[in-house]
Structure formats: structure tokens, C-alpha cells
C-alpha positions in Angstrom: 91.0 -52.3 55.1 90.3 -49.7 52.4 91.9 -51.5 49.5 88.7 -50.4 47.7 88.9 -46.7 49.1 89.5 -43.8 46.9 90.9 -42.7 49.4 92.6 -42.9 52.6 92.9 -40.3 55.6 96.5 -40.7 56.0 98.8 -40.0 52.8 101.6 -41.5 54.6 102.7 -43.6 58.0 106.3 -44.8 58.9 106.7 -47.9 61.4 110.9 -47.5 62.0 113.9 -47.3 63.9 116.8 -44.8 63.3 117.1 -44.5 59.3 113.7 -43.4 59.1 113.5 -41.1 62.5 116.8 -39.1 60.8 119.4 -40.5 62.9 122.8 -39.1 62.5 126.1 -37.8 63.7 125.0 -39.7 67.2 121.4 -38.7 67.6 117.9 -37.8 66.6 117.8 -34.1 65.8 116.8 -32.6 62.4 113.6 -34.8 61.7 112.5 -32.3 59.6 115.2 -33.9 57.7 114.3 -37.2 57.4 113.8 -39.2 54.4 110.0 -39.6 55.1 110.1 -35.9 55.5 111.6 -35.0 52.2 109.1 -37.4 50.6 106.0 -35.5 52.1 107.6 -32.6 50.6 107.1 -34.2 47.0 103.5 -33.9 47.4 101.3 -31.2 46.6 99.4 -30.2 48.5 100.9 -31.3 51.6 99.2 -34.5 53.4 99.1 -33.8 57.5 102.6 -35.3 58.5 103.0 -35.5 62.0 106.3 -36.3 63.8 108.4 -35.4 67.1 111.2 -32.9 66.7 114.2 -33.3 68.9 115.7 -29.6 67.9 116.4 -28.9 71.5 120.0 -29.7 72.9 121.0 -30.4 69.5 119.2 -33.8 70.0 119.4 -36.9 72.0 121.7 -38.8 72.6 124.5 -36.7 71.3 125.2 -34.8 68.1 128.3 -35.2 67.6 128.9 -32.6 65.2 127.4 -29.6 67.6 130.1 -31.3 70.2 133.1 -31.0 67.6 131.8 -27.6 66.6 131.4 -26.1 69.7 134.8 -27.3 70.7 136.3 -25.8 67.5 134.7 -22.2 68.3 136.3 -22.4 71.6 139.7 -23.9 70.8 140.1 -23.1 67.0 141.3 -25.6 63.9 143.2 -28.1 66.6 143.8 -29.0 70.4 146.9 -27.9 71.6 148.6 -30.2 74.3 148.2 -27.4 76.2 144.5 -27.4 75.6 143.3 -31.1 76.3 142.2 -30.4 80.1 139.9 -27.8 79.2 138.5 -29.1 76.1 138.1 -32.0 78.0 136.2 -29.7 81.0 134.1 -28.2 77.6 132.7 -31.6 77.2 131.9 -32.3 80.5 129.7 -29.6 81.0 127.8 -29.8 77.5 127.2 -33.3 78.3 126.5 -32.8 81.8 124.0 -30.2 80.4 122.5 -32.8 77.4 121.8 -35.2 80.2 120.3 -33.3 82.8 117.6 -31.7 79.7 116.9 -35.3 78.4 116.5 -36.9 81.8 113.3 -34.0 82.6 115.8 -32.3 84.8 114.9 -28.5 82.8 111.0 -28.9 82.1 108.2 -31.4 81.5 108.9 -33.0 78.0 105.1 -33.5 77.7 103.3 -32.3 75.1 99.6 -31.8 74.6 98.7 -34.3 72.4 96.4 -37.5 71.8 96.5 -38.6 68.2 99.3 -40.6 67.4 102.4 -39.3 65.5 102.2 -40.5 61.7 106.0 -41.3 61.7 106.6 -43.9 64.8 109.7 -44.7 64.0 112.3 -45.1 67.1 116.4 -45.7 66.4 117.8 -49.4 68.0 114.3 -50.7 67.3 114.4 -54.2 66.0 111.4 -56.1 64.3 109.5 -57.0 68.0 110.0 -53.9 69.6 107.3 -52.6 67.5 104.8 -54.6 69.6 106.8 -54.9 73.1 107.9 -51.3 73.6 105.8 -49.1 74.6 105.4 -45.8 77.1 104.8 -48.2 80.6 107.5 -50.2 80.1 110.0 -48.2 79.4 109.4 -46.1 82.0 109.6 -48.8 84.1 113.0 -49.7 82.8 114.2 -46.7 83.4 113.2 -46.2 86.9 114.2 -49.6 88.1 117.3 -49.9 86.5 118.8 -46.3 87.0 122.2 -45.5 87.2 123.8 -43.3 89.9 125.5 -40.4 88.1 129.3 -40.7 88.0 131.7 -38.6 85.4 131.7 -41.5 83.7 128.2 -41.6 82.7 127.5 -38.1 81.1 125.0 -38.5 78.5 121.2 -39.3 79.2 120.6 -42.4 81.1 118.9 -45.4 79.0 118.5 -42.2 76.1 116.4 -45.1 73.4 113.9 -45.4 76.3 113.3 -42.0 76.1 113.0 -41.2 73.2 110.3 -44.3 72.9 108.4 -42.7 75.7 108.3 -39.2 73.3 106.9 -41.2 70.4 104.8 -43.6 71.8 103.1 -41.5 74.3 104.0 -37.7 73.6 101.5 -36.6 76.3 103.2 -39.0 78.5 99.2 -39.7 80.0 98.6 -42.8 81.6 95.4 -43.9 78.9 98.0 -44.1 76.1 100.7 -45.5 78.1 100.5 -49.3 76.8 100.7 -48.5 73.0 103.2 -49.7 70.8 104.3 -48.4 67.2 101.6 -50.5 66.1 98.8 -49.9 68.4 99.6 -46.3 66.9 99.1 -47.3 63.5 96.5 -49.2 64.4 94.5 -45.8 65.8 95.4 -43.8 62.3 94.2 -46.8 60.5 90.7 -47.1 62.0 90.5 -43.2 62.0 90.3 -43.1 58.2 92.5 -45.6 56.7 96.6 -45.4 55.6 97.4 -45.0 51.8 101.1 -45.3 51.6 103.2 -47.3 54.8 106.2 -47.2 55.0 108.1 -50.1 57.4 111.7 -49.5 58.0 112.7 -52.2 60.5 115.2 -55.1 60.2 118.7 -53.4 60.6 118.7 -53.4 64.3 117.9 -57.2 64.3 122.1 -57.6 63.1 123.8 -53.8 63.6 125.1 -54.8 67.3 127.5 -57.1 65.6 129.6 -54.8 64.3 128.6 -51.7 66.9 130.0 -54.2 69.6 132.9 -56.3 67.5 130.9 -59.6 68.7 129.2 -61.8 66.8 126.6 -63.6 69.4 123.9 -65.2 67.9 120.0 -65.5 68.7 119.0 -68.9 70.7 115.1 -69.7 70.6 114.3 -67.5 74.1 115.7 -64.7 73.1 113.4 -63.7 70.2 111.4 -61.0 71.8 113.2 -59.9 75.2 112.8 -56.7 75.7 115.6 -54.6 74.5 117.4 -53.5 77.8 117.6 -56.9 78.5 119.2 -58.5 75.2 122.7 -60.1 75.2 122.5 -61.7 71.3 124.0 -59.2 68.2 122.3 -61.2 65.3 119.4 -62.9 64.5 119.7 -66.5 63.0 118.3 -66.3 59.9 115.1 -69.1 60.8 114.7 -66.4 64.2 114.4 -63.1 61.4 112.3 -64.9 59.7 109.5 -66.0 62.1 109.9 -62.1 64.1 109.4 -60.7 60.4 106.6 -63.0 59.3 105.1 -62.0 62.7 105.5 -58.5 61.6 103.9 -59.0 58.5 100.4 -60.1 59.6 99.9 -57.1 62.2 100.9 -54.9 58.8 98.4 -56.8 56.6 96.1 -56.1 59.9 96.4 -52.3 59.2 94.6 -52.2 55.7 97.0 -50.1 54.2 96.4 -49.5 50.4 100.3 -49.8 49.5 103.4 -50.9 52.0 106.9 -50.1 51.2 109.7 -52.3 52.6 113.8 -51.8 52.2 116.1 -54.5 51.8 118.9 -54.5 54.7 122.4 -53.1 53.1 125.3 -55.1 54.6 126.5 -53.9 58.2 130.0 -54.4 57.2 129.8 -51.0 54.5 129.1 -48.4 56.9 132.4 -46.8 58.6 131.2 -47.6 61.9 134.1 -50.0 61.9 137.3 -49.6 60.0 138.6 -52.9 57.7 142.0 -53.3 57.8 144.6 -55.1 56.2 147.6 -57.5 58.1 149.7 -56.6 55.3 149.3 -53.0 54.9 151.4 -52.6 51.8 148.5 -54.8 49.8 145.4 -53.1 48.5 142.7 -56.0 48.6 139.3 -55.4 46.8 136.5 -57.0 48.5 137.0 -57.4 52.2 139.8 -56.8 54.5 141.6 -58.9 57.2 140.4 -57.1 60.4 137.3 -54.8 61.1 138.1 -52.9 64.4 136.8 -49.0 65.6 136.6 -46.1 63.5 138.8 -44.1 64.8 141.9 -46.6 65.2 144.1 -46.2 62.3 145.6 -48.6 60.1 149.1 -48.9 61.5 148.1 -48.8 65.0 146.4 -51.1 65.0 146.9 -54.9 66.8 144.7 -58.0 66.5 145.9 -59.0 70.1 145.0 -55.2 71.5 142.0 -54.0 69.9 138.5 -55.3 69.6 138.0 -56.4 66.1 136.0 -58.8 63.7 137.6 -60.8 61.3 137.2 -61.6 57.4 135.8 -64.5 57.7 133.2 -63.0 60.3 132.5 -60.0 58.5 131.9 -62.5 55.4 129.8 -64.5 57.6 128.0 -61.3 58.4 127.1 -60.4 54.5 126.2 -63.9 53.9 123.6 -63.6 56.7 122.3 -60.8 55.1 121.4 -62.0 52.3 119.6 -64.6 54.0 117.2 -61.8 55.8 117.0 -59.8 52.3 116.0 -63.1 50.7 113.1 -63.6 53.4 112.3 -59.8 52.7 111.4 -60.5 49.2 110.1 -63.4 50.2 107.5 -62.1 52.2 106.9 -59.1 50.8 106.2 -61.3 47.4 103.4 -63.2 49.2 101.5 -60.2 50.8 102.0 -57.7 47.5 104.1 -55.3 49.0 106.8 -53.3 47.4 110.4 -53.8 48.1 112.9 -50.9 48.3 116.1 -51.8 47.2 118.3 -49.9 49.3 120.9 -52.9 50.2 122.2 -52.3 46.2 122.4 -48.8 46.4 124.1 -48.4 49.5 126.6 -51.4 47.9 127.1 -49.2 44.9 128.8 -46.1 46.9 131.3 -48.5 49.1 134.3 -47.1 47.3 137.2 -48.9 49.7 135.1 -52.4 48.8 135.3 -51.7 45.1 138.8 -50.8 44.9 138.0 -46.8 44.4 135.0 -47.5 41.9 131.8 -46.2 42.6 128.9 -48.0 40.4 126.0 -46.3 41.7 124.7 -43.2 39.6 123.9 -40.0 42.2 120.9 -38.2 41.2 121.4 -35.2 38.3 119.6 -32.8 40.8 122.3 -33.6 43.9 125.2 -32.8 41.3 123.4 -29.3 40.5 122.5 -28.3 44.0 126.1 -29.4 45.2 127.7 -27.3 41.8 125.6 -23.9 43.2 127.3 -24.0 46.6 130.8 -22.6 46.5 131.5 -24.7 49.3 130.2 -28.3 47.6 130.9 -27.6 44.5 134.4 -29.4 44.3 132.2 -32.6 45.4 131.5 -32.8 41.2 134.2 -33.7 38.7 134.5 -32.1 35.3 132.4 -34.9 33.8 129.4 -33.9 36.2 130.3 -37.0 38.3 129.6 -36.3 42.2 132.3 -37.7 44.1 130.5 -38.8 47.4 131.6 -42.3 49.1 130.5 -44.3 52.0 134.1 -43.7 53.8 134.6 -41.8 57.0 134.2 -37.7 56.2 137.7 -36.4 55.9 138.8 -32.7 55.5 141.8 -31.6 53.4 143.9 -28.4 54.4 141.2 -26.2 53.3 138.3 -27.7 55.7 136.4 -28.6 52.8 135.2 -32.4 52.6 137.3 -34.4 50.0 136.2 -38.0 51.4 132.9 -39.9 52.7 129.9 -37.6 52.8 127.6 -40.7 52.7 127.9 -41.5 56.7 127.7 -38.8 59.4 129.7 -38.4 61.8 128.7 -41.3 64.3 130.0 -43.8 60.8 126.3 -45.7 61.0 123.9 -43.5 60.0 123.9 -41.2 56.7 124.3 -37.1 56.8 121.2 -35.3 55.2 122.3 -35.7 51.9 122.7 -39.7 52.7 118.9 -39.6 53.8 118.3 -37.5 50.6 120.2 -40.2 48.3 117.7 -42.8 50.7 114.2 -40.4 50.0 114.9 -40.9 46.2 115.4 -44.5 46.1 112.0 -44.3 47.8 110.5 -41.7 45.7 111.4 -43.8 42.5 109.8 -47.6 44.5 107.1 -45.5 45.1 106.3 -43.4 41.8 106.4 -47.0 40.3 103.9 -48.6 42.2 101.6 -45.9 41.8 102.2 -42.8 44.3 101.8 -39.9 42.8 104.3 -37.2 43.5 104.2 -33.4 42.4 107.2 -32.4 43.4 111.2 -34.3 43.3 113.8 -34.1 46.3 114.6 -30.3 46.9 118.3 -31.2 46.5 119.0 -27.2 47.2 117.6 -27.6 50.2 119.3 -31.2 51.4 122.8 -29.9 50.4 121.8 -26.4 52.1 120.6 -28.0 55.1 123.9 -30.5 55.5 126.0 -28.5 57.4 128.4 -31.6 58.2 129.4 -31.7 54.3 128.6 -27.6 53.7 130.2 -26.3 56.3 132.0 -28.9 58.4 133.8 -28.4 61.7 137.3 -27.2 61.2 138.7 -29.1 63.9 137.7 -32.0 61.3 140.5 -31.2 59.5 142.6 -32.3 62.1 140.5 -35.7 62.3 142.8 -38.2 63.7 144.0 -35.7 66.4 140.0 -35.2 67.0 139.5 -38.9 66.9 142.5 -40.1 69.5 141.7 -36.6 71.6 137.8 -38.4 71.8 139.5 -41.8 72.8 142.5 -40.5 74.9 144.1 -43.5 76.9 145.3 -41.3 79.7 145.2 -42.6 83.6 144.2 -39.0 84.9 140.1 -38.7 85.5 139.4 -35.7 83.2 141.6 -37.5 80.5 139.2 -40.9 80.5 136.4 -38.9 80.9 137.3 -38.4 77.3 138.2 -41.7 76.3 134.7 -42.9 77.1 132.8 -40.2 75.3 133.1 -42.1 71.5 132.5 -45.8 73.3 129.3 -44.1 75.2 128.5 -42.9 72.0 128.4 -46.6 69.9 126.9 -48.3 72.9 123.9 -46.0 72.3 123.8 -46.0 68.5 124.0 -50.3 69.5 120.4 -51.7 70.1 121.2 -53.6 72.6 122.3 -49.8 74.6 122.2 -50.4 78.4 121.2 -53.5 78.9 
């Protein structure tokens, strides 16, 4: 324990999932622009904060922005019917290259490193994965469940487990192969102590319900099943509490001076699912009658044809999330942790649910940074209000964003600006808890580095055409390839991927 120490060696350590790793647009790419990295740059002098980078091949498993940008460069602002076949072949070539790289087909992916990363975040991880998954069992799962290559399996096999191997044991050496996220954090705690620990877990204990559009509740024997073998999509509140309390004991053993845990936003808010009313002429507040895939437009949706959740199921998900957050607050109070109000902040940006009104103020620094750049100045109105929301991104006829901006192209994870907003909520909570920051969030950097918002691929101006192309329902083999791309992406971002 280091509570009585004046200064711990490790200023910031993170145990988390995709949100603290920086997953967006369907993959992990720019970890230097995740919210912990933004917080790290608010310290001066900057302490050590190590984390892996996944910039090769535009990230793992698939960066949809890079894919669409490549299509834009190759085929222009729209794909004509005569270009559908060449465009599909272009995607196949790109995806084969990504797959080969992350399966070690081009180079050895190990790095010469023995000390654990400060950021122990891995996308798709739920609470128990933090002490169950290690490099050894990830590798064994990949080997023992290897799939044969077909044109329908173009994305990296078992990409989540490849990511886990590179985070948990970057050297891929046998001596470190059984280390979990908590084992690695313990190494850092024993090496001088941890001052500020962020534990960003729990989202994936429910998220599969919306990525799979199925509500399969946990049974008692499901709680610590290896992630590759799970069949459930949502944890019962009592099972969530069981796992969260087990995690709390492990967190306490690390002896961090301060611990920060977020509340979990409603999974019905991100545009990974699209709300549709049975009567399209009516505009209702709150919940929609159905929730389906984000690439299915309102007038195309039919409940007998398309996978969906009902309004009652959506309400049940939100009530269950309320129960999760009550558990988080109760446990945090018992252990003296600091709660980061992420759920409240995300809910305030849910424009469609709020009937077009936003109730959450955006930081002035973000407004100033948006106004300072020609391509984003239109996102701030004459009253200085920022016009960003949780809708799926939409561009106008001039190729500029006019809707969305909080969530990236996978419909589930934030844009870089979205991660900046997360960092800002953490920064304010941490400052109130006594953490000394020398700088605020660098909003000019955040806006500049968010290429999806500041310089969106022109092809996205024809969003409906693009999404229909990616989810095309033709019988020809090459068209079937493109049909499966979005469904594979959704499977990959689901915590139950490759089960």
C-alpha cells in the first residue's frame, strides 16, 4: 500500500477496455489520441505513460474511415453501378493485406520490452477478462480455433486475442505469458506504487445485446467463461455485482493512492443501433418502437425481415444499466473511489432521444478550436453553441459534417473529439479529487487530429449509398463479400467475437 507515500512512481495507470484503449471507426489505431493519453499531456512535466501503438495497416481489426477514404481516392465522391465490382475487389485486396499483417504474415509483431505498459486496456474485455485472459490462453485459443481462409473471412482471425497478446505480453516471451491486466498492474504497483488508477471496465458486460441484437442473460456458470466461448450478451445485475466486487478486491490490493471508475452510458444511445418507429410520420421522444442495424433506413425496415430489439427490450436494457451504475456507485463509496459521471454526460448529448435538444454544455475550448478551423467552423452557431450529437455521422452536399460527430463510423466508439470530451469529464473529476494538472485539454490538437470530422471522406456525403454498398444483398460472390464486411465489423466490436 502507498497511501502514506508522498509520491508514487507511476502517475497514471489504466486497466480498461476499448474506450480507454482508443478504439474508433472499427479498430484500434491512434492510441496516442485516446482519453488517457490526452490526460497524460495535461501534466507538466509529463510522467512516463507507456502504451502500445497499432498504427500499422491503419489499425486492428479494421479502420472503416481508412477503408472508405481509400474507396474515395480510388473511385471519387460516389460509386457508380459500373464501379461496384472493382470497388468490392479493392476492399478484398485491402482486407487481405490487413489480415496477413496482424496474423504475423509480414513481420514479427513482438517488441523488446519486459516492463508492462501503463495503459492495460484491451477492446472487448468485460470485467472478469481482466483476471482471466493472458497471452498464453489467447494464443492457445487462436491456434486451437483457427479457421480456414475463405473470401468470407477477410478480417484478422481472432483480432481481439491478437490485441490482447500484444498488450499483455508485448515481447511474446514465455516468462510473461500468464500475466493478466491485473498481474501487469501489480508489477507496476510493486515498482514504486501507483498514484492515479483508472479502471474503465463494465461496458462489455452488456454491449453485445445491441451489437448482436439479442438479449441472452447470464446464468451462474457463465460468469467467468473465457471470452471466446461465451454465449450470453448481458449480465444479470446480481452477476454484475458479483464480478464488480471481485474486481474491487483486486483493485484494493494494488494500493493506488486514487482510483477512478466511470458510470456506464446507456447502450441504447450510440448509433450502433438505429431507432425506428412503426409509424414513420410520428416523432416521439424517448424510446423508439424498434432498434435495428444502423445501415437500415427507416422506410426500409420491417420487423419480420430485419434483426431488432423492441422498445420494451430497450427500456429493460436501460433499467439494467441503471442497476449497474447503482452498484458501481455503492462499491466506489465503500472503497473510497472517485466516480466519473460518464453516463450523465453521454445522455445529455443524445439528440434523437431528447427530441433535438441538447442539455449538456460543451467546453468553450472545443467551441473555440472548432471555430478556428475552416472545415469545422460551421459546427458552432452564432451563440457559440457546439452542434455535435450522438447521431450517426452525416455530411451535407459540400462534404462537411452537419449531424453526429460524437460517435465514429462503427457507431459504437467515440470520434477523437468524443474521446476529448471523455478526457474532459475525467480531468474535472480527477482535479476535484486532488490531482494536479498543469494544462487543460488541448482542443486545437483534438480537432486537428480528428480527420473524420475535420476532413471526412467525400464518399460519406452519399452515406446511404455507401452503407447499402457495404451491406449489399446480391447473390454474386464478390457482392456477397461486400455484404459481409459490416456484419463482420459488428461481430468484431462485440465482446463475444469469435465464440
